[in-house]
C-alpha positions as CSV (number, residue, x, y, z in Angstrom):
1,M,105.6,32.9,161.8
2,N,104.6,30.3,164.4
3,N,102.3,27.7,162.8
4,E,101.7,25.8,166.0
5,I,97.9,25.2,166.5
6,K,97.0,26.2,170.0
7,P,93.5,25.4,171.4
8,P,90.7,28.0,171.3
9,L,90.3,30.1,174.4
10,W,87.0,31.9,173.7
11,I,83.9,30.3,172.2
12,L,80.8,32.3,171.1
13,L,77.4,30.7,170.8
14,E,75.0,32.5,168.5
15,L,71.8,31.0,169.8
16,T,69.5,32.6,167.2
17,H,69.5,35.2,164.5
18,K,66.0,36.4,165.6
19,C,66.1,39.9,167.1
20,P,63.6,42.6,168.1
21,L,66.0,45.3,166.8
22,E,66.9,46.2,163.2
23,C,70.3,47.9,163.7
24,A,71.8,49.0,160.4
25,Y,75.3,48.0,161.4
26,C,74.6,44.4,162.6
27,Y,77.4,42.0,161.9
28,N,75.0,39.1,161.2
29,Q,75.2,37.9,157.6
30,L,73.1,39.8,155.0
31,D,71.1,36.6,154.2
32,F,70.6,35.7,157.9
33,A,67.0,34.8,157.1
34,S,68.4,31.7,155.4
35,T,69.7,30.3,158.7
36,K,67.6,28.2,160.9
37,D,67.7,27.7,164.7
38,A,68.8,24.1,164.1
39,M,70.8,23.5,167.3
40,S,69.0,21.8,170.2
41,K,69.9,22.3,173.8
42,E,71.8,19.0,173.7
43,D,73.8,20.2,170.7
44,W,74.9,23.3,172.5
45,F,75.8,21.2,175.6
46,R,78.0,18.9,173.4
47,V,79.8,21.9,171.8
48,M,80.5,23.4,175.2
49,E,81.8,20.1,176.6
50,Q,84.1,19.6,173.6
51,A,85.4,23.2,173.7
52,R,86.1,23.1,177.4
53,A,87.9,19.8,177.1
54,M,90.2,21.5,174.6
55,G,91.0,24.3,177.0
56,A,88.5,27.1,176.2
57,V,87.8,29.2,179.2
58,Q,85.5,32.1,178.1
59,L,82.0,31.6,176.7
60,G,80.0,34.3,175.0
61,I,76.2,33.9,174.5
62,S,74.9,36.0,171.7
63,G,72.6,36.2,168.6
64,G,70.5,37.9,167.3
65,E,69.0,38.2,170.7
66,P,70.0,35.2,172.8
67,L,67.3,35.8,175.4
68,L,64.7,34.7,172.7
69,N,66.1,31.2,173.0
70,K,64.0,29.2,175.5
71,D,67.0,27.2,176.7
72,V,69.3,30.1,177.5
73,V,69.1,29.6,181.3
74,E,70.0,25.9,181.1
75,I,72.8,26.7,178.6
76,V,74.3,29.2,181.1
77,E,73.8,26.7,183.9
78,K,75.7,24.0,181.9
79,A,78.5,26.5,181.1
80,N,78.8,27.3,184.8
81,L,79.1,23.5,185.6
82,L,81.8,23.3,183.1
83,K,83.6,26.3,184.8
84,F,83.4,28.7,181.9
85,Y,83.5,32.4,182.5
86,T,80.2,33.3,180.9
87,N,79.2,36.6,179.2
88,L,75.8,37.4,177.8
89,I,75.7,39.8,174.9
90,T,72.2,41.2,174.6
91,S,70.0,44.1,173.4
92,G,68.0,43.7,176.6
93,V,64.8,44.1,174.5
94,G,62.1,41.6,174.6
95,A,63.6,39.9,177.6
96,P,61.3,37.5,179.5
97,K,60.2,38.7,182.9
98,G,62.6,37.7,185.7
99,I,65.2,36.3,183.3
100,V,68.2,38.3,184.8
101,A,67.7,36.8,188.3
102,K,67.4,33.3,186.7
103,L,70.6,33.8,184.7
104,K,72.5,35.1,187.8
105,E,71.4,32.0,189.7
106,A,72.5,29.8,186.8
107,G,76.0,31.2,187.1
108,L,76.2,34.1,184.6
109,K,79.1,36.5,185.4
110,T,78.8,39.4,183.0
111,V,76.2,41.2,180.8
112,Q,77.2,43.2,177.8
113,L,74.3,45.5,176.9
114,G,74.1,47.5,173.7
115,I,73.0,51.1,174.3
116,Q,72.9,53.3,171.2
117,S,72.0,56.6,172.7
118,H,71.1,58.6,175.8
119,D,67.8,59.7,174.2
120,R,64.7,57.9,173.0
121,D,64.4,59.4,169.5
122,T,68.0,58.6,168.5
123,M,67.8,55.1,169.8
124,T,64.6,54.5,167.9
125,L,66.2,55.8,164.7
126,I,69.1,53.5,165.0
127,T,67.3,50.3,166.2
128,N,63.9,50.9,164.4
129,N,62.2,49.8,167.6
130,K,60.2,52.4,169.5
131,N,60.3,50.5,172.8
132,S,64.1,49.9,172.8
133,F,65.1,52.8,175.0
134,D,62.7,52.1,177.9
135,E,63.3,48.4,177.8
136,K,67.1,48.8,177.8
137,M,67.0,51.2,180.8
138,A,64.9,48.7,182.7
139,F,67.1,45.8,181.8
140,A,70.3,47.6,182.9
141,K,68.6,48.3,186.3
142,E,67.8,44.6,186.6
143,V,71.4,43.6,185.8
144,K,72.8,45.9,188.6
145,E,70.1,44.8,191.1
146,A,71.1,41.2,190.5
147,G,74.7,42.1,191.3
148,L,76.1,41.2,187.8
149,Q,78.9,43.1,186.1
150,L,77.6,45.4,183.5
151,I,79.4,46.3,180.3
152,I,77.8,48.8,178.0
153,N,78.7,48.8,174.3
154,T,77.8,51.8,172.2
155,C,78.3,51.5,168.4
156,I,79.1,54.9,167.1
157,T,77.5,56.2,163.9
158,R,76.8,59.5,162.3
159,Q,73.5,59.6,164.2
160,N,75.0,59.4,167.7
161,I,78.6,60.4,167.6
162,H,77.8,63.9,168.8
163,Q,76.3,62.4,171.9
164,V,79.4,60.7,173.3
165,G,79.6,62.8,176.4
166,E,75.9,62.2,177.3
167,I,76.3,58.5,176.6
168,I,79.2,58.3,179.0
169,E,77.2,60.1,181.7
170,L,74.3,57.7,181.1
171,A,76.6,54.7,181.4
172,E,77.8,56.0,184.7
173,K,74.3,56.6,186.0
174,L,73.4,53.1,185.1
175,G,76.3,51.8,187.1
176,A,78.3,50.3,184.2
177,N,81.7,48.8,185.1
178,Y,82.9,49.2,181.6
179,L,81.9,51.3,178.6
180,E,83.1,50.5,175.1
181,I,82.6,53.2,172.6
182,A,83.0,51.1,169.4
183,N,83.2,52.7,166.0
184,I,81.6,50.1,163.8
185,Q,83.3,47.8,161.3
186,Y,82.1,48.3,157.8
187,Y,81.1,45.0,156.4
188,G,77.8,43.2,156.1
189,W,74.9,45.5,156.9
190,A,77.2,48.3,157.9
191,L,78.9,48.3,154.5
192,K,75.5,48.5,152.8
193,N,74.7,51.5,155.0
194,I,78.1,53.2,154.9
195,N,76.9,56.4,153.3
196,S,74.3,56.7,156.1
197,L,76.5,55.7,159.0
198,L,80.2,56.7,158.6
199,P,81.2,59.7,160.7
200,S,83.8,62.2,159.4
201,Q,87.4,62.3,160.6
202,E,86.6,65.5,162.4
203,Q,83.8,63.9,164.3
204,I,85.9,61.0,165.3
205,T,88.7,63.3,166.5
206,E,86.2,65.3,168.6
207,A,84.5,62.1,170.0
208,R,87.9,60.8,171.1
209,K,88.7,64.1,172.7
210,V,85.4,64.0,174.7
211,T,86.1,60.4,175.7
212,N,89.5,61.2,177.0
213,Y,88.1,64.2,179.0
214,Y,85.5,62.0,180.7
215,R,88.0,59.1,181.2
216,E,90.2,61.4,183.2
217,K,87.3,62.6,185.3
218,R,85.7,59.2,186.0
219,K,88.2,56.7,187.3
220,D,85.6,54.3,188.7
221,M,84.3,53.3,185.2
222,K,86.7,52.1,182.5
223,V,86.0,53.7,179.2
224,F,87.4,52.3,175.9
225,F,87.3,54.0,172.5
226,V,87.8,51.9,169.4
227,V,88.9,53.9,166.3
228,P,87.2,52.8,163.1
229,D,89.4,50.9,160.6
230,Y,88.8,53.5,157.9
231,F,90.6,56.2,159.8
232,A,93.6,54.1,160.8
233,T,96.8,53.6,158.8
234,R,97.4,50.0,159.9
235,P,94.9,47.1,160.0
236,K,93.7,45.4,163.2
237,A,94.8,41.9,163.9
238,C,91.7,39.9,163.0
239,M,90.5,38.0,166.1
240,N,94.1,38.0,167.4
241,G,94.9,35.9,164.3
242,W,92.7,33.6,162.3
243,G,92.1,30.3,164.1
244,T,94.3,31.2,167.1
245,T,91.9,32.2,169.9
246,F,88.2,32.4,168.9
247,I,85.5,30.2,167.5
248,T,81.9,31.1,167.0
249,I,78.9,28.7,166.3
250,N,76.0,29.9,164.3
251,P,72.4,29.0,165.1
252,D,72.5,26.3,162.3
253,G,75.7,24.8,163.7
254,I,78.2,26.3,161.3
255,A,81.6,26.9,163.0
256,L,83.5,30.1,162.1
257,P,86.9,31.5,163.2
258,C,85.3,35.0,163.3
259,N,81.8,36.4,163.4
260,T,81.6,37.3,159.7
261,A,83.8,34.6,158.2
262,N,80.8,33.1,156.4
263,T,81.0,36.0,153.9
264,L,84.2,34.5,152.5
265,P,84.3,31.9,149.6
266,L,85.2,29.1,152.0
267,T,83.2,26.1,153.1
268,F,82.9,26.0,156.9
269,P,82.2,22.8,158.9
270,N,79.1,22.1,161.0
271,V,79.3,21.0,164.6
272,K,76.6,18.4,164.0
273,E,79.0,16.6,161.7
274,F,82.4,17.2,163.2
275,S,83.7,17.7,166.8
276,I,85.2,21.0,167.9
277,E,88.6,19.4,167.9
278,Q,88.3,18.1,164.4
279,I,87.0,21.5,163.2
280,W,89.7,23.5,165.0
281,N,92.7,21.3,164.0
282,E,91.8,19.6,160.7
283,S,89.3,21.7,158.7
284,T,90.5,23.4,155.6
285,A,88.7,26.6,156.4
286,F,90.2,27.0,159.9
287,N,93.7,26.3,158.6
288,Y,93.4,28.5,155.5
289,F,94.8,31.7,157.0
290,R,97.0,30.2,159.6
291,G,100.7,31.0,159.1
292,D,101.8,33.2,156.3
293,S,101.9,31.0,153.2
294,W,98.6,32.4,151.9
295,M,99.9,36.0,152.1
296,K,100.6,38.2,149.0
297,E,102.9,41.2,148.9
298,P,103.2,43.6,150.7
299,C,102.1,41.4,153.6
300,R,104.4,38.5,152.9
301,S,107.6,40.5,153.5
302,C,106.1,43.0,155.9
303,D,107.9,43.2,159.3
304,E,104.5,43.7,161.0
305,K,102.8,40.6,159.6
306,E,103.1,38.8,163.0
307,K,101.3,41.7,164.6
308,D,98.4,42.3,162.3
309,F,98.3,39.0,160.3
310,G,97.5,41.0,157.1
311,G,94.4,42.5,158.6
312,C,90.8,41.6,158.3
313,R,90.1,38.8,155.7
314,C,86.4,39.7,155.5
315,Q,87.2,43.3,154.9
316,A,89.8,42.5,152.3
317,F,87.3,40.3,150.4
318,A,84.4,42.7,150.7
319,L,86.4,45.7,149.3
320,T,88.8,44.0,146.8
321,G,87.1,40.7,145.9
322,D,90.3,38.9,147.0
323,M,90.3,37.3,150.4
324,N,94.1,36.8,150.2
325,A,94.8,40.5,149.6
326,A,96.2,42.9,152.1
327,D,93.5,44.6,154.1
328,P,93.0,47.9,152.1
329,V,92.9,49.8,155.4
330,C,96.7,49.4,155.5
331,I,98.5,52.3,154.1
332,K,101.0,49.8,152.5
333,S,98.2,48.2,150.5
334,P,98.2,49.0,146.8
335,Q,94.4,49.2,147.1
336,H,94.4,51.6,150.0
337,G,92.7,54.1,147.6
338,I,89.5,52.1,148.0
339,I,89.3,53.3,151.6
340,N,89.9,56.9,150.7
341,K,87.2,56.6,148.0
342,K,84.7,55.1,150.5
343,I,85.3,58.0,152.9
344,E,84.9,60.6,150.1
345,D,81.7,58.9,148.8
346,S,80.2,58.8,152.3
347,V,80.3,62.6,152.2
348,V,79.4,63.2,148.6
349,F,76.6,60.6,148.6
350,A,75.6,61.1,152.3
351,D,72.2,59.6,152.7
352,D,69.7,59.5,155.6
353,K,67.9,56.5,154.3
354,I,68.8,53.4,156.3
355,L,68.5,49.8,155.1
356,Y,67.4,48.1,158.4
357,R,68.5,44.6,159.4
358,N,65.3,42.7,159.2
359,R,63.9,39.5,157.6
360,K,62.3,41.3,154.7
361,N,65.5,43.0,153.7
362,S,67.5,39.9,154.3
363,L,65.4,37.9,151.9
364,T,66.6,40.2,149.1
365,F,70.1,38.9,149.5
366,M,69.2,35.2,149.3
């Protein structure tokens, strides 16, 4: 396996963990209430300058809800001056009036908007925000009127999987350029809610069939369907390989090689103490899963290890307690039975009660 350290290409700025929505599948850490918005505008500028100097070309702006950060327009403007391709990942809820036009003028290229359903009641159930449907529809309209590219992301759960056809039709009506139907990854809040969220294999198969039908009919909008890990036989390549492509910065300045890496028993560096170059090239955490020396069997001798890199480290740790273990999603994993048990339990112990992602619930994990 090639151990050469190449520069990061994609950097994600999580400007805040504050959010008007309480989605039960959020990837933010369970104890997000412990993080502070400790990064100043100047801190974010410095991070962008350092990442761009290393060769990063794509910048994501996320959260929580990034539009709650008062400096978001200036951050986009700075990114544009640095010649990043900038993508805003937003709920569209609670957005300040006129913000879309200001972001377009600042140089924003793409908006990725989360839309959970085509109907108000289902969206309210998933987000625990009764205003979310109307605000998202209005925000999508603003994005298109501003001439920005619109990507709609729909996280599929038991509550909305039967609505896939209607969601595709809504995305087309809103003028989306791309629609990603993303079956959620079960760690963090989603893992806590798995018995409330995980669809059945039959539901996944039907949703995929519906997606393929609409994909053939509607050539002007690209539609992607992401199969959930639990119903795959091989693991996904985590972030194209740990520490190879992607770096995310939390609101408190902690740098991570993937969005959920802070769930692992590793100490991650802070951009207030180290440069992006130092973090990327020299930190123990970013080097830990590079190469294959960390791998155990069956990964170490697997002929697919350079394709999937042993799978998701966060998922391996969450389900087995060993971050060096093979991702149990893999059919070759000696612990693959954990996945089968999770699927069975989600049926036997199916529960409509949702643990929403909010500050009150987060405090119980601190």
